[in-house]
N, C-alpha and C positions, 0 to 999 in steps of 0.2 A: 785709653779711650777708643771706642770703635770708630772706624772710618765711616763717613756719612755719604750716602748716595741719594740724590734727588731724582725722582721719577716724574715724568708726565706720561699720561696714558697707562699708569700703573694698575688700574682696575681692569684693563683689557685682557684678552686671552694670553698674549705673549708677556705683557708687562707683569701680570699677577704671578705667572709661573717664574719669571726671572727674579722678581722681588723676593718671593719665598725662597728660592735657591740661594740668593745672596744673604738674606736674613739668617738662614741656617748656617752660613759660613762666617757669621759674626759681624756683619755690617749693620749699621743703623740705617733704616730705610725711612725716607720722607716722601710722601705722596703729595703732589700738587693736584688737587681734585676739587671740582665744584660740588661733589657729593661726599663729604668726609665720612658720613655714616656707612658708606660702602667699603671703606678701607678697613683692613684687619686692625684690631685694637692694639696690636703690638707695634704698629707703625705710627710714626708722627705724621700729621697732615697739615697742609696749608691750603687755604682756599683763595688766597690773593697773593699774587707774585710779589707784592710789597713786603710780605712776611718773610721773604728770603733774608731780609736784614737780621732776623732773629736766629738764623741757622748758624751752626758752626761752619768752619771751613770745609769745603766739599772735596771728597776724593773723586767723585764722578757725577755726571748728569746723564741720565738715559731718557731721551726725548722720543716718546712713542705716541704722543697724543695725535688723534686724528679721527674724524667722523668715519663710520664704516663705509667701505667701498661697495660691498655687495648689496646694493639697493638701487632701485630705479633712479636714474639721474634726470633732473631737469636743471635749468640754469640756476635756480635758487639753491638746489642741493649741491651743485658743483661749486658754488661760492662757499657754501658751508664746509665742504671738504677742503677747499683751499684755505679758508680762514682758520679752521681748526688745526691745520698743520703750519702754514707759513706765518700767519699773524701770531700764533702762540709761540712759535720758535723765536721770532723777532722780539716779542715782549719778554720772553724768558731770558734771552741773552742780554737784553738791555738792563734788566733788573739784576742779573748776576754781576754785570760790570758795575752798575751803580752802587751796589752794596759790597763790592770787593769779594765776591764769592765765586769768581771764575774757577772751575774745577781743573784737576789735572787732565782729565779726559772727558770729552763730550761725545757720546754715541747717539747719533740721530737716525731715526727711521727713514727708510726709503723702500723701494720695491722693484721687482724685475720689470714692472711696467715702464721703467726708465728706457728699456731697450725695445719696447713693443713696436713691431714693424720691421725689425731686422730679420733677414732671411737666413742668416748663418749663425754659427755658435757665437755667443756673446761672452766676452771676458770683461774684467773691470775697466779696461781701457777702450772698450768698444764705444764709439760715440752714439749719441742720440740720433735716430734716423732723421734724414733731411725733411721728410714729410712727417710732421708730428701730429699726435692726437692728444686727447685730454690726459691720458695716463702719462705720456711723456712729459707734458708741460707741468703736471702736478708734481711728479717726482723731481724734475729738474729744479723747479722753484723751491721745493722743500729743501733740497740739498744746498742750493745757492743761498737761501736765507741764513743758513748757519755759516757757510763759507764767507759771506760778505762781512760778517761781524767778528768772526773768530780767526780769520786768516793771519792776523798780525799779533795775536795775544799769547802765543806760546802754548796754547791749549792743544792737546792731542785730539784731533778731530777725526772721527770715524763715521762712516755711513753704512748702515745695515740694509743692503738691497735684498729684501726678503722675497722668497718664492711663496707658494701656497703652503702655509704651515699646517701640518696635520697633527692633531691631537684628539684624544677621545672625549674631551669635555668642552670643546670650544671650536671656533673657526668653522671651516666648511663642513667638517664631519658632523658637528652638532646640528647644522642646518639640514643636512640631507640624510642622516643615518636612518631615521624612522621610515622615510620613503623606501629606502633600500631593504629594510627589514620586512616591509610589507610587499616587496616585489614590485614596487612602483618606481624604481630608479630609472633615470634617463641618461642618454648620451647626447650632449649638445652638438647639433650639426652633424657633420660626417664623422666627427670624433678623431680626425687625424691631427688636429692642432696639438702642439707640444705643450706639456704641463711641466713647468719647473717647480718642484715642491721640496719640502724638507720636513723631516720628523721633528716634533716639538722638542724632544730630548736633545737632538743634534743642534737645533736652533739655540737652545739655552746654553749648551756647552760651547758653541761657537762664540756667542756673545761673551761668555766667561773667559774664553781663550783670548779674545781681543782685549778685554779688560786687563788681563793679567800679563800681557806681553807689551811692554812700553815701546818697543820698536815698531809696532804696527799702527798704521794710520791710513786715512783715505777710505775709499769704497771697498766693500767686501760683498761678494755675491754669496748669500747664505741660502744655498740650495743643495740638494743631494747631488752626488756626482753623476747619477744616471737619471735622466728625464724619463717621462713616459708620455703616451698620448692620452687625450681625454677619454678615448674609448677603453684603453688599457685600465685606467683608473676606475671607471664605472663598472667594467666587467669584473675586475678583481674584487671590488667592494661588494658586488652582488654575490660573488662566490663565498664571501665570508659568512653570508646568511643562507647559503644553499638556495639562492633564488635564480631564476632564469636570467638569460642575457638581457640587459636593459634595452628598451626601444630607443630609437633615435628621435630626437626632437628637431625637426627641420629648421634650417637657418631662418627662414621667414617667420616661423612661429617664435623662435628665440628673440628675434628683433621685435616682434609685436608685443611679447610679454615683458621683456626686460629693457627694451629700448637701447640707447647708446651703451649703457653698461654691459648689456649682453653681447653686443657686437664687439666690444673691446676686450672684455674680461672672460667671456664664455666661448666665443667663436674664434678668437685669435690666441696665439701662444707664441712663445719664444724660447729657444734652447739656450739656457744660461749655464755657465760653467763656474764652479767655485774655485777659480784658479789661484787666487792669492791665499786663500785659506790652506789649500792643499800644498802649495809651494812652501808655506811657512811651517808645515808639519802637522796641521790639524787632521785628525782622523774622524771620519764619519762612521758611526755605528750602524746606521741604516742607509745603505747606498742604493737600494732598489725598492720600488713601490710595493712589491709583494711582501717583502720582509717587514716593511713598515706597517702595512695593514694587518698582517698576522700578529704583530706585537700588540695591537689594540684588541683583537677579537678572538685570538686563539685561547 
């Protein structure tokens, strides 16, 4: 009988790719989703966490549910982002325990926003900055919601602190590709802010690597070994379409258009190192931004 993996956020850019990867390796995939019609037909779906009672014993839970970050924030939407991550995680774990379905491994999403504000290279043991912002608080609360309930259950708990995931059919590239094809791409602010990114293929392989190695637990920075600047990224993306160097969008205009989200996610950056993955023997196929972009457009 195939081992079963339960997903939240399985319809998203990363979740859908990872689910397909695991399905093709013989796993039974179960999606928790409010929109079962969006899930592939060969996956089982549940739309209420009480339905966990009907599932077989679980090999893994991959918890990636969360409202999109790249959207103008107001107080109401910040609460939506918080609830879609933290409240979902708490409810999920409560029902897993209630129905005796705690998995061998629980992989929960997080992001490099955990470190935002640090001025030096960030490793998995780098603490959250003393002066925190919304990104820090969201990532910390998301991780803590799983820690608080699973710390004493013998479940292997892992956190995927994701950088900007680059893939040709989703994420940031899907949002901005047409602008760059038309020669209308921009560089946010001065462009010197660091961008910690990862190729979708390496992201999926890293999550698979964590899943397959039972000695691994705790936080993992899922980012390429070599960061780039925002300007590097935009200029190299424009080159893929033989377009001119993008123009800079000044800080004040980024703030005006995108508000707090723009100030935290577009004008700031942090240099994150995939220390624990590399020390454990994981190999990144795409270590620099140029090779990653060429893999999509060459």
